NUZA-88286 format. One record per residue: z, x, y of N, C-alpha, C, CB in turn; residue in one letter. Coordinates in steps of 0.1 Angstrom, whole numbers, padded with zeros to 4 digits, always signed. Each point is the difference from the previous one (the first is absolute). Glycine has a CB too. Layout:
BEGIN
ZXYZXYZXYZXYA ...
END
This chain:
BEGIN
+0367-1161+0662+0000-0017+0000-0001+0006+0015+0016-0019-0022X -0027+0006+0030+0000-0001+0011+0013-0004+0009-0024-0002-0008X +0022+0007+0022+0015-0009+0011-0007-0014+0001+0010+0022+0021X -0003-0031-0017-0006-0012+0002-0011+0000+0011+0021-0010-0008X -0016+0022+0020-0010+0001+0011-0011+0005-0006+0015+0004+0019X -0015+0006-0024-0011+0004-0007-0009-0013-0008+0015+0024-0002X -0009-0031-0005-0006-0009-0008-0008-0011+0007+0019+0004-0014X -0011-0008+0027-0007-0005+0008-0012+0002+0009+0018-0004-0006X -0020+0017+0008-0011+0008+0010-0009+0002-0012+0015+0016+0021X -0013-0013-0033-0010+0001-0010-0010-0012+0000+0019+0012-0014X -0008-0025+0011-0010-0011-0003-0003-0001+0012+0007-0013-0018X -0001+0010+0034-0010+0001+0012-0016+0005-0004+0023+0005+0014X -0023+0011-0017-0012+0009+0000-0011-0006-0010+0016+0022+0003X -0013-0028-0015-0006-0004-0010-0001-0012+0006+0006+0013-0018X -0002-0022+0023-0007-0015+0000-0012+0000+0014+0027-0015-0011X -0019+0025+0022-0010+0004+0012-0014+0006-0006+0022+0007+0016X -0022+0000-0025-0014+0008-0007-0002-0010-0006+0002+0023-0003X +0000-0030-0004-0006-0008-0007-0010-0011+0010+0020+0005-0019X -0012-0012+0031-0009-0008+0008-0009+0010+0010+0018-0020-0002X -0018+0033+0003-0005+0003+0011-0014+0012-0004+0026-0008+0013X -0022+0014-0028-0002+0012-0005-0004+0013+0011-0006-0015-0023X +0017+0016+0028+0000+0012+0011+0012+0002-0003-0016-0005+0020X +0019+0022-0019+0011+0006+0000+0012-0008+0010-0016+0023-0006X +0026-0022+0004+0012-0005+0005+0011+0007+0010-0004-0011-0021X +0006+0010+0034+0003+0008+0007+0013-0005+0000-0019+0006+0012X +0030+0004-0008+0017-0004+0006-0002-0013+0006+0009+0024+0008X -0013-0020+0006+0003-0010+0010-0005-0014-0004+0000+0017+0017X -0013-0020-0029-0004-0010-0005+0011-0007-0007-0021+0010+0000X +0029+0001-0005+0015-0007-0010+0010-0006+0008-0001+0019-0018X +0006-0011+0030+0009-0003+0006-0002-0012+0007+0005+0021-0001X -0016-0025+0007-0004-0014+0004+0001-0012-0006-0012+0011+0008X +0012-0011-0021+0000-0010-0010+0015-0005+0002-0018+0011-0017X +0017-0027+0017+0013-0006+0004+0010+0000-0012-0011-0014+0017X +0009+0019-0026+0012+0004-0014+0006+0012-0002-0012-0014-0012X +0007+0024+0022+0000+0018+0000+0010-0004+0013-0028+0017-0010X +0039-0011+0011+0007+0000+0010+0004+0017+0003+0006-0027-0005X -0013+0033+0002+0000+0015+0003-0008+0004+0009+0005+0004-0020X -0002+0008+0029-0009+0007+0008-0010+0005-0007+0016+0005+0014X -0029-0001-0004-0013+0007-0008+0004+0014-0005-0018-0012+0015X +0031+0020-0005+0002+0010-0008+0011+0002-0013-0009+0007+0022X +0013-0015-0024+0007-0007-0011-0009-0002-0013+0015-0014+0018X -0025+0010-0011-0012-0005-0013-0008+0011-0006-0003-0021+0011X +0003+0030+0001-0010+0010-0001+0006+0011-0011-0008-0005+0025X +0021+0007-0022+0010+0009-0007-0001-0005-0015+0017+0005+0021X -0015-0021-0022+0001-0004-0017-0013-0001-0005+0021-0013+0001X -0029+0015+0008-0017-0001-0006-0004+0011-0003-0007-0015+0012X +0014+0027-0009-0003+0013-0004+0011+0001-0008-0013+0011+0018X +0023-0014-0022+0007+0003-0011-0004-0008-0011+0016+0007+0013X -0024-0014-0013-0008-0014-0010-0010+0008-0004+0003-0025+0013X -0014+0034-0008-0012+0011+0000+0009+0009-0009-0015-0002+0025X +0023+0006-0020+0007+0012-0008+0004-0005-0016+0011+0010+0025X -0011-0020-0026+0011-0005-0011-0014-0006-0011+0029-0008+0018X -0045+0004-0010-0009+0000-0004-0005-0012-0001+0005+0017-0009X +0005-0029+0017-0003-0009-0001-0011-0004+0016+0024-0003-0020X -0027+0012+0026-0013-0003+0014-0009+0011-0003+0015-0009+0022X -0023+0006-0019-0007+0015+0006-0005-0002+0013-0008+0008-0023X -0005+0006+0030-0005-0003+0014-0009+0006-0005+0015-0003+0019X -0026-0007-0020-0013+0001-0003-0008+0014+0010+0002-0029-0007X +0001+0029+0020-0002+0009+0013+0009+0000+0009-0021-0003-0001X +0024+0019+0004+0010+0004+0008+0008-0007+0010-0011+0016-0005X +0001-0023+0013+0002-0009+0011+0004-0015-0005-0016+0016+0014X +0011-0017-0024-0002-0016-0008+0017-0005-0001-0026+0006-0019X +0028-0019+0018+0009-0004-0008+0002+0004-0011-0003-0013+0010X +0012+0006-0015+0003-0001-0018-0008-0006-0008+0019-0001+0004X -0021-0005-0012-0003-0007-0014+0003-0001-0014-0011+0001+0013X +0020-0010-0018+0004+0001-0014-0012+0008-0007+0014-0025+0000X -0006+0032-0010-0003+0005-0011+0003-0007-0013+0000+0018+0013X -0006-0017-0027+0002-0003-0009+0016-0003-0005-0023+0010+0000X +0029+0000+0001+0018+0000+0001+0004-0008+0006+0004+0017+0000X -0010-0019+0015+0006-0011+0006-0005-0010+0000+0007+0011+0011X -0019-0016-0014-0002-0017-0006+0008-0001-0011-0025-0004+0006X +0027+0014-0016+0009-0006-0013+0014-0002+0002-0014+0011-0015X +0020-0004+0027+0011-0006+0001+0000-0010+0011+0009+0020-0009X -0016-0023+0017-0001-0013+0002-0004-0012-0010-0004+0013+0020X -0004-0009-0027+0000-0012-0009+0011-0002-0013-0024+0002+0007X +0032+0008-0011+0012+0000-0005+0011-0003+0006-0008+0012-0011X +0009-0013+0024+0015-0003+0003-0003-0009+0016+0014+0025-0014X -0021-0024+0023-0004-0007+0013-0004-0009+0000-0002+0014+0006X -0012-0018-0018-0008-0013+0004+0007-0013-0004-0022+0013-0004X +0016-0020+0012+0002-0016+0001-0008-0009-0004+0009+0005+0015X -0013-0004-0029-0012-0011+0001+0002-0012+0007-0007+0007-0020X -0005-0011+0021-0004-0012+0006+0000-0015-0005-0012+0018+0008X +0018-0030-0004-0010-0011-0007-0013-0006+0007+0022-0007-0011X -0028+0005+0002-0019-0004+0008+0000-0010+0008-0012+0004-0020X +0005-0003+0032+0000-0011+0005-0006-0015-0003+0003+0019+0010X +0001-0029-0008-0002-0013-0005-0017+0001-0003+0022-0012+0015X -0028+0015-0001-0015+0002+0000-0006+0006-0012+0002+0002+0024X +0002+0012-0027-0005+0005-0011+0005-0005-0014-0003+0019+0014X +0016-0027-0013+0000-0007-0013-0010-0013-0003+0025+0009+0002X -0026-0015+0011-0009-0011-0003-0016+0008-0002+0016-0021+0016X -0020+0030-0012-0013+0004-0005-0002+0005-0015-0002+0006+0024X +0013+0000-0028+0004+0003-0011-0005-0013-0009+0021+0015+0010X -0014-0025-0009+0003-0012-0011-0015-0007+0004+0031-0005+0000X -0034+0007+0010-0015-0008+0003-0013+0004-0009+0008-0001+0025X -0006+0015-0024-0009+0005-0011+0002-0004-0013-0001+0019+0013X +0009-0024-0015+0004-0001-0020+0002-0019+0003+0022+0032-0012X -0026-0038+0021-0003-0016+0002-0015-0001-0008+0013-0004+0027X -0019+0013-0026-0016+0004-0003+0001-0006-0016-0006+0027+0017X -0006-0029-0022+0003-0003-0015-0006+0019-0005-0006-0037-0003X +0012+0039-0007+0001+0013-0005+0001-0001-0016+0011+0009+0023X -0025-0011-0031+0000+0000-0014+0006+0011-0011-0018-0012+0009X +0019+0022-0003+0006+0010-0012+0006+0014+0011-0023-0007-0025X +0038+0010+0018+0007+0010+0004-0006+0009+0007+0013-0004-0016X -0024+0010+0010-0005+0012+0007-0005-0006+0017-0010+0011-0027X +0008-0022+0029-0004-0005+0012+0011+0002+0009-0014-0016-0011X +0028+0012+0006+0013+0001+0008-0004+0015+0003+0019-0018-0012X -0012+0023-0001+0003+0017+0008-0011+0008+0009+0013+0005-0024X -0028-0013+0024-0006+0009+0009+0004-0005+0012-0018+0007-0013X +0020-0024+0013+0004-0007+0013+0012+0009+0009-0007-0025-0014X +0017+0029+0007+0013+0000+0002-0005+0017+0005+0016-0022-0020X -0023+0032+0014-0002+0016+0007-0008-0004+0012-0001+0017-0021X -0011-0030+0027-0004+0000+0010+0004-0008+0011-0012+0008-0013X +0027-0015+0009+0009-0004+0009+0008+0011+0005+0001-0021-0011X +0006+0032+0003+0009+0011+0000-0010+0010+0012+0014-0002-0029X -0021+0003+0025-0016+0010+0009-0001-0008+0016-0021+0004-0029X +0019-0017+0027+0001-0007+0018+0013-0002+0002-0022-0015+0003X +0033+0015-0004+0014+0001+0002+0004+0013+0004+0004-0017-0015X -0008+0027+0009+0003+0014+0007-0008+0008+0003+0013-0001-0009X -0029+0001+0011-0011+0008+0002-0001+0012-0007+0000-0010+0019X +0008+0009-0031-0001+0015-0011-0004-0005-0012+0020+0015+0007X -0021-0008-0013-0006-0003-0015+0006-0005-0010-0010+0014+0005X +0006-0022-0012+0013-0010-0011-0005+0005-0013+0005-0027+0013X +0004+0027-0024-0002+0004-0013+0008-0013-0008+0000+0028+0005X -0005-0033-0013+0005-0011-0008-0005+0002-0013+0002-0015+0018X +0005+0017-0027+0003+0006-0013+0002-0009-0010+0009+0017+0011X -0022-0029-0015+0007-0010-0011+0004+0006-0016-0016-0018+0014X +0017+0007-0016+0005+0005-0020-0011+0011-0007+0009-0030-0007X -0001+0034-0001-0010+0012-0005-0003-0011-0014+0013+0031+0010X -0025-0026-0015-0004-0007-0012+0011-0003-0009-0020+0010+0002X +0026+0004-0001+0006+0005-0019+0014-0014+0002-0003+0039-0005X +0005-0046+0021+0014-0004-0001-0008-0020-0002+0021+0027+0021X -0032-0027-0023-0006-0013+0000+0000-0006-0018-0017+0007+0025X +0020-0016-0030-0008-0006-0012-0011-0017-0001+0025+0014-0010X -0030-0010+0002-0011-0003+0002+0000-0018+0000-0007+0025-0010X +0001-0033+0015+0003-0014+0003-0013-0007-0008+0014+0004+0027X -0023-0001-0022-0015-0008-0007-0009+0013-0001+0000-0027+0014X -0010+0022-0020-0016+0006-0001-0010-0011-0002+0008+0023-0011X -0019-0021+0020-0009-0011+0000-0016+0004-0001+0019-0012+0014X -0025+0009-0019-0011+0004-0003-0013-0010+0008+0013+0010-0022X -0018-0009+0031-0012-0006+0007-0012+0003-0003+0012+0001+0014X -0020-0008-0025-0013+0004-0002-0007+0000+0014+0000-0009-0024X -0011+0015+0026-0010+0000+0009-0013+0000-0003+0014+0008+0010X -0016-0002-0026-0014-0004-0001-0001+0003-0018-0010+0007+0032X +0000-0007-0039+0001+0007-0010+0010+0008-0003-0018-0004+0002X +0013+0016+0005+0002+0016-0003+0012+0004+0008-0026+0007-0003X +0029-0017+0016+0012+0009+0008+0012-0012+0001-0018+0018+0019X +0028-0014-0014+0010-0007+0002+0013+0008+0009-0009-0013-0022X +0019+0004+0027+0010+0008+0006+0012-0004-0006-0011+0002+0020X +0023+0008-0023+0007+0000-0003+0014+0002+0005-0019+0003-0011X +0028-0014+0014+0008+0000+0013+0013+0002-0004-0015-0015+0013X +0022+0022-0012+0015+0003-0004+0010-0003+0012-0009+0018-0017X +0019-0025+0014+0011-0009+0013+0012+0010-0009-0009-0037+0010X +0017+0044-0003+0015+0003-0005+0008-0008+0006-0003+0021-0003X +0016-0022-0001+0013-0004+0006+0002+0002+0015+0009+0007-0023X -0012+0002+0026+0001+0003+0018-0015-0007+0008+0015+0029-0005X -0021-0034-0002-0011-0005+0008-0013+0010+0002+0020-0013+0011X -0017+0020-0019-0012+0017+0001-0015-0011-0003+0019+0029-0016X -0030-0026+0018-0010-0010-0005-0009+0014-0002+0002-0029+0013X -0009+0033-0025-0008+0014-0005-0013-0011-0003+0021+0022-0013X -0031-0017+0020-0010-0007-0007-0014+0012-0004+0009-0025+0014X -0016+0019-0024-0008+0012-0002-0008-0003-0008+0014+0015+0004X -0026-0013-0007-0014-0002-0001-0006+0001-0015-0001+0009+0025X +0000-0016-0034-0001+0004-0016-0018-0004-0004+0033-0008-0007X -0042+0020+0005-0011+0000-0006+0001+0001-0011-0008+0005+0014X -0001-0015-0024-0003+0003-0012-0015-0005-0005+0026-0001-0003X -0031+0010-0009-0013-0004-0004+0003-0010-0008-0011+0020+0002X +0018-0024-0010+0004-0011-0008+0004-0009+0004+0002+0010-0011X -0012-0023+0017+0008-0011+0003+0013-0010-0006-0021+0004+0007X +0020+0002-0022+0012-0007-0009+0013+0005+0002-0014-0004-0017X +0013+0021+0023+0013+0003+0007+0011-0005+0007-0014+0011-0002X +0002-0017+0014+0010-0004+0010+0006-0012-0006-0012+0009+0020X +0010-0020-0029+0005-0009-0007+0012+0004-0008-0022-0010+0001X +0018+0022-0011+0011+0004-0006+0008+0008+0007-0009-0003-0017X +0009+0007+0029+0009+0008+0010+0011-0014+0005-0022+0023+0010X +0017-0037-0011+0009-0008+0008+0007-0003-0011-0013-0009+0020X +0011+0010-0032+0009-0004-0009+0010+0014+0001-0017-0017-0017X +0015+0026+0016+0008+0013+0001+0011-0002+0013-0022+0016-0009X +0018-0021+0017+0000+0000+0016+0015-0011-0006-0034+0003+0020X +0031-0017-0019+0012-0011-0009+0009+0006-0006-0015-0014-0006X +0013+0022-0003+0008+0007-0010+0010+0010+0006-0020-0001-0015X +0015+0007+0024+0007+0011+0007+0012-0007+0009-0023+0016+0002X +0018-0027+0003+0007-0009+0011+0012-0008-0007-0023-0004+0014X +0022+0004-0025+0009-0007-0012+0011+0011-0005-0022-0016-0008X +0014+0025+0008+0012+0014-0006+0006+0006+0009-0012+0007-0017X +0004-0006+0030+0006+0013+0005+0002-0003+0018-0013+0019-0022X +0015-0034+0023+0004-0002+0014+0016-0003+0004-0024-0009+0002X +0026+0021+0007+0012+0003+0001+0005+0015-0003+0002-0025-0004X -0011+0031-0003+0000+0015-0005-0002+0013+0011-0010-0013-0021X +0015+0019+0026-0003+0010+0008-0011+0004-0004+0020+0006+0006X -0031-0002+0007-0013+0005-0002+0004+0014-0005-0014-0014+0018X +0022+0021-0018+0004+0016-0005-0006-0005-0016+0029+0012+0017X -0022-0020-0017+0000-0002-0020-0011-0010-0005+0027+0001-0003X -0033-0009+0011-0013-0007-0002-0010+0007-0012+0002-0008+0027X -0005+0017-0022-0010+0006-0009+0006+0005-0015-0012+0008+0024X +0023-0001-0024+0004+0003-0013+0005-0011-0008+0003+0020+0007X -0002-0035+0001+0008-0013-0006-0012-0003-0007+0019-0009+0018X -0030+0007-0012-0015-0004-0001-0005+0009-0016-0005-0003+0033X +0007+0013-0031-0005+0012-0012+0009-0004-0012-0006+0021+0015X +0017-0023-0009+0009+0000-0015+0004-0011-0004+0009+0017+0003X -0014-0031+0001+0004-0011-0003-0012-0014-0002+0022+0013+0014X -0033-0010-0006-0010-0006+0003-0015+0006-0004+0018-0007+0016X -0018+0017-0018-0013+0008-0005+0000-0007-0015+0001+0026+0014X +0003-0025-0024+0005-0002-0013-0007-0017-0002+0026+0019+0001X -0018-0028+0009-0004-0014+0000-0012-0002+0004+0018-0005+0003X -0020+0012+0010-0017+0000+0000-0008+0000-0008+0003+0007+0013X +0000+0005-0020-0012+0004-0009-0004-0014-0011+0009+0030+0000X -0004-0035-0003+0004-0012-0007-0014-0009+0008+0033+0004-0004X -0032-0005+0015-0011-0010+0008-0015+0005+0001+0020-0006+0014X -0018+0018-0008-0015+0000+0003-0003+0016-0004-0001-0020+0020X -0009+0024-0023-0007+0015-0003+0001+0002+0011-0015+0002-0017X +0013-0002+0029-0002+0008+0010+0014+0005+0009-0023-0013-0001X +0034+0010-0009+0015+0001+0007-0001+0013+0010+0015-0009-0022X -0017+0023+0012+0001+0011+0007-0008+0003+0015+0004+0005-0025X -0015-0013+0027-0007-0001+0011+0007-0009+0011-0019+0005-0014X +0025-0020+0007+0009-0003+0009+0015+0006+0002-0016-0019-0003X +0024+0025-0004+0009+0008+0003-0003+0012+0012+0005-0008-0024X -0019+0009+0023+0002+0015+0013-0003-0010+0014-0014+0027-0016X +0006-0036+0014-0003-0004+0010+0016-0007+0005-0029-0002-0007X +0039-0006+0003+0009-0006+0004+0011+0016+0003-0006-0029-0015X +0003+0041+0011+0009+0012+0001-0004+0002+0019-0003+0014-0032X -0013-0015+0032-0008+0001+0013+0009-0008+0010-0024+0002-0011X +0026-0008+0007+0007-0013+0009+0014+0005+0005-0011-0019-0015X +0017+0023+0006+0016+0000+0002+0005+0016+0004+0001-0020-0020X -0014+0027+0019+0003+0012+0010+0000-0001+0018-0012+0013-0023X +0021-0017+0025+0002-0004+0016+0003+0015+0001+0011-0028+0005X -0012+0026+0013+0003+0012+0004+0016+0001+0000-0023+0002+0012X +0031+0012-0017+0013+0002-0003+0008+0005+0016-0007+0008-0030X +0001-0005+0042+0004+0004+0011+0004-0011+0009-0013+0019-0004X +0026-0021+0011+0002-0010+0004-0012-0010+0010+0022+0014-0004X -0023-0024+0007-0005-0005+0009+0003+0005+0015-0001-0017-0017X -0006+0025+0026-0001+0007+0013-0007-0012+0009-0003+0027-0011X +0014-0031+0022-0011-0009+0006+0006+0007+0018-0004-0030-0023X -0004+0031+0028+0000+0011+0012-0002-0011+0017-0014+0025-0022X +0021-0022+0034-0005-0008+0009+0001+0008+0012+0006-0022-0012X -0014+0024+0019-0002+0005+0011-0002+0016-0002+0012-0020+0011X -0024+0026-0019+0000+0014-0002-0002+0009+0010-0005-0007-0017X -0003+0000+0029-0004+0006+0011+0012-0001+0012-0027-0007-0009X +0032-0002+0004+0009+0001+0015+0007+0015+0000+0006-0029+0002X -0004+0040-0007+0008+0010+0003-0010+0010+0009+0017-0004-0021X -0029-0002+0024-0009+0005+0005+0008+0000+0019-0022-0010-0025X +0024+0001+0027+0006-0003+0012+0011+0002+0005-0012-0011-0003X +0019+0020-0004+0010+0003+0005-0001+0017+0007+0011-0020-0018X -0005+0025+0027-0004+0013+0005+0003+0010-0010+0003-0007+0022X +0005+0004-0033+0003+0011-0008-0011+0005-0009+0020-0008+0002X -0030-0001-0006-0010+0001-0009-0013+0002+0008+0012-0014-0017X -0011+0018+0029-0016+0008+0005-0006+0010-0007+0006-0002+0022X +0002+0006-0026-0009+0015-0006-0006-0007-0013+0018+0024+0008X -0029-0022-0009-0009-0003-0012+0003+0005-0012-0015+0000+0014X +0020+0011-0015+0006+0006-0012+0012-0003-0008-0011+0014+0011X +0017-0027+0000+0014-0003-0007-0004-0014-0006+0019+0014+0017X -0034-0020-0007-0003-0013-0005-0007+0000-0012+0000-0006+0022X -0005+0019-0026-0011+0001-0013+0011-0001-0011-0023+0016+0009X +0033-0009-0004+0012+0001-0012+0004-0010-0008+0008+0014+0013X -0001-0026-0001+0001-0014+0001-0007-0006-0011+0002+0002+0025X -0020-0002-0022-0005-0006-0007-0004+0003-0013-0003-0006+0018X +0005+0021-0019-0002+0004-0015+0011-0005-0008-0011+0021+0006X +0022-0020+0001+0014-0006-0003-0003-0016-0012+0010+0010+0029X -0016-0018-0018-0001-0015+0000-0012+0000-0016+0004-0009+0035X -0014+0020-0034-0007-0003-0013+0009+0003-0015-0023+0005+0014X +0033+0002-0013+0009+0003-0010+0011-0011-0005-0004+0023+0009X +0001-0027-0014+0007-0011-0007+0016+0004-0007-0027-0010-0004X +0024+0018-0003+0009+0005-0007+0009+0007+0017-0017+0005-0033X +0015+0001+0036+0010+0006+0012+0007-0010+0009-0015+0019+0001X +0005-0033+0002+0005-0010+0008+0009-0004-0012-0020-0007+0019X +0019+0008-0031+0013-0009-0005+0015+0005-0003-0019-0011-0010X +0016+0028+0012+0012+0009-0001+0006-0003+0013-0009+0017-0015X +0002-0020+0021+0004+0001+0017+0010-0014+0000-0026+0013+0014X +0018-0024-0019+0003-0009+0007+0014-0011-0010-0029+0005+0014X +0023+0005-0029+0010-0011-0005+0017+0005-0005-0024-0011-0008X +0030-0001+0007+0016+0004-0006+0005-0010-0006+0005+0013+0016X -0001-0011-0028+0009-0016-0005+0014+0001+0005-0013-0005-0024X +0017+0011+0033+0013+0001+0004-0001-0013+0008+0005+0026-0001X +0006-0028+0002+0001-0015+0009+0004+0004+0017+0010-0018-0024X -0011+0009+0034-0001+0007+0015-0009+0008+0003+0019-0001+0001X -0018+0002+0013-0008+0008+0009-0003+0017-0001+0009-0020+0013X -0022+0025-0012+0003+0011+0002-0008+0008+0010+0008-0005-0020X -0005+0014+0026-0007+0009+0010+0000+0013-0003+0005-0014+0015X -0018+0020-0013+0000+0014-0005-0006+0004+0012-0001+0000-0026X -0001+0011+0034-0003+0006+0012-0008+0014+0001+0020-0013+0003X -0029+0015+0000-0007+0012+0001-0002+0006-0015+0010+0004+0025X -0002+0013-0024-0008+0005-0013+0008-0007-0010-0008+0025+0007X +0016-0031-0005+0012-0005-0015-0013-0008-0002+0035-0002+0003X -0041-0004-0001-0015-0006-0010-0009+0012-0008-0004-0023+0021X +0007+0036-0016-0004+0008-0011-0019+0000-0001+0028-0006-0014X -0033+0004+0023-0014-0002+0003-0004+0006+0008+0001-0016-0007X -0012+0027+0013-0005+0001+0007-0006-0012+0013+0001+0018-0021X -0008-0027+0014-0003-0009+0006+0008-0010+0006-0014+0006-0012X +0026-0008+0009+0011-0009+0008+0011+0005+0003-0007-0015-0009X +0007+0032+0013+0009+0007+0005+0006-0006+0014-0011+0019-0013X -0001-0026+0021+0008-0004+0015+0000-0016-0002-0010+0022+0019X +0012-0025-0032+0004-0017-0004+0009+0000-0002-0014-0008-0008X +0018-0006+0012+0016-0007-0008-0008-0010-0012+0020-0004+0027X -0014+0000-0037-0003-0012-0006+0015-0006-0003-0025+0009-0009X +0022-0025+0009+0013-0007+0002-0007-0008-0016+0011-0003+0034X -0002+0005-0042-0002-0016-0014+0006-0004-0001-0009+0003-0012X +0011-0013+0003+0010-0010-0007-0010-0006-0012+0017-0008+0025X -0006+0007-0034-0003-0008-0012-0001-0016+0000+0009+0020-0009X -0016-0027+0005+0002-0016-0001+0001-0002-0013-0013-0008+0020X +0017-0006-0023+0002-0001-0013-0005-0020-0002+0024+0026-0002X -0033-0031-0005-0004-0008-0004+0009-0008-0016-0022+0014+0017X +0031-0021-0011+0004-0012-0014+0008+0014-0005-0024-0022-0010X +0033+0027+0015+0006+0007-0002-0002+0013-0006+0008-0019+0002X -0022+0023-0003-0004+0015-0005-0008+0009+0008-0001-0009-0021X +0005+0019+0023-0005+0009+0004-0018+0002+0000+0025+0006-0006X -0032-0010+0016-0013-0002+0007-0007+0013+0003+0009-0020+0011X -0001+0022+0004-0007+0014+0003+0005+0006+0013-0022-0007-0011X +0015+0008+0021+0004+0005+0007-0009-0006+0018+0008+0022-0026X +0000-0021+0036-0005-0001+0016+0000+0013+0009+0009-0025-0001X -0017+0030+0007-0002+0010+0004-0004+0004+0012-0001-0002-0018X +0008+0010+0030-0009+0003+0013-0003+0014-0001+0011-0018+0016X -0021+0022-0009-0005+0017-0001+0000-0001+0017-0019+0008-0028X +0025-0002+0034-0004+0005+0013+0007+0010+0007-0007-0019+0002X +0001+0023+0010+0006+0015+0004+0016+0001+0004-0024+0006+0010X +0031+0003-0014+0016+0003+0004+0002-0005+0007+0005+0015-0004X -0010-0017+0015+0003-0008+0014-0005-0012-0002-0001+0018+0015X +0012-0025-0020+0001-0015-0003+0010-0011+0003-0011+0010-0014X +0013-0019+0015+0011-0009+0006+0005-0006-0014-0011-0006+0027X +0018+0017-0030+0008+0001-0011+0008-0017-0007+0003+0029+0013X +0003-0033+0001+0012-0008+0002-0011-0013-0007+0019+0012+0024X -0033-0015-0014-0008-0016-0004-0004+0003-0012-0010-0008+0020X +0005+0024-0028-0010-0004-0012+0007+0002-0008-0019+0005+0005X +0034-0001-0011+0013-0003-0008+0000-0016+0000+0016+0023+0006X -0014-0025+0006+0005-0014-0001-0012-0010-0004+0017+0006+0018X -0029-0006-0018-0012-0004-0004+0001+0002-0014-0013+0004+0021X +0014+0010-0025-0007+0003-0017+0012-0007-0008-0014+0027+0001X +0029-0029+0010+0010-0010-0008-0004-0015-0003+0019+0014+0011X -0023-0017+0002-0003-0011+0002-0010-0011-0013+0005+0013+0026X -0014-0002-0026-0009-0001-0007+0000+0001-0012-0007+0004+0014X +0015+0007-0022+0003+0003-0015+0011-0010-0003-0007+0027+0000X +0010-0035+0005+0010-0016-0004-0011-0010+0005+0030+0008+0006X -0031-0015+0004-0009-0008+0001-0016-0004-0009+0015+0006+0020X -0020+0009-0015-0015-0002-0014+0001-0007-0008-0005+0017-0002X +0013-0008-0008+0002-0009-0015+0005-0013+0002+0007+0018-0012X -0001-0028+0022+0001-0011+0001-0009-0011+0003+0015+0012+0003X -0026-0002+0005-0012-0007+0005-0013-0004-0011+0008+0014+0023X -0005+0000-0036-0008-0004-0008+0007-0005-0014-0016+0016+0014X +0026-0020-0012+0005-0004-0013-0008-0010-0008+0021+0004+0009X -0022-0013+0003-0009-0014-0008-0013+0005-0006+0007-0017+0016X -0014+0026-0008-0013+0004-0007+0003+0008-0016-0012+0003+0027X +0022+0003-0026+0004+0008-0011+0001-0012-0013+0015+0020+0018X -0007-0029-0012+0005-0013-0010-0012-0005-0005+0020-0008+0012X -0031+0006-0002-0015-0007-0002-0004+0007-0013-0008-0004+0027X +0007+0020-0027-0005+0009-0006+0002-0004-0015+0003+0015+0021X +0011-0017-0026+0007+0002-0013-0006-0012-0009+0023+0012+0010X 
END
């Protein structure tokens, strides 16, 4: 365990390095108003902190910078999450005074807000399809041979799929099937819809139309929604503005990561309540070995829905960002509750 003096000095080094992106010397720390130690005392303590693995010296004549272990200790024991400025709160709420027709728009909007407030990359994970239940199916004819099938879930997700048929009578029969599905399957989890459709509706439908097999196949295609999380990103290029990411190879690794939804989901998803901070190599991927990720889950109507997260360099203002994520994870659901209610 660090002494109180070592904790103060470590916190000062972290906060100074976060602000200036420059190694921190003992004289810089000793001149701070909240540090009542001489430069020599600070220098000795910084040497001890380096020996314990909390600080490192990038060059022989340079000051010190925090290691991942130093950041970890700072986040776990020293950081003070800060409340949002009133101007930031007003900006967030102004975004949501605009008309938003679907929950997906709200998720994308919050990703944009986070990226603008932080200048980092934000990731928002919306509800997984398997968490949703079927609310409504609708067929909108476009011509004798084409139509659009629209599926709406209880979370407000809207899935649209084009349908083409050679026989125009199929579309009329399809409307009959959709009415039957709405009557029998509304409120059923999407994971169970196809099984229930074949076990309970197949036999009944066969009594009403000779083309029931084709119709069942078409509806089956409509229901094969993407089972991955809904991933929304903001500020994908923001990291390029940080000095840590001027290396082209690092940038390429990050952008390759952004293309892999399975990996993004693993990095940002967590059903455990509360804020989670992973630092550097704790993320277990080379692409983000120089990054920190701050995430928090959020719920709507008391049900786990997804996660809000920030990806940035390890040299980030943890106090500000933890405060931001904490606020959004609690206030964002309240801001979109009305939209959620309208979708049910």
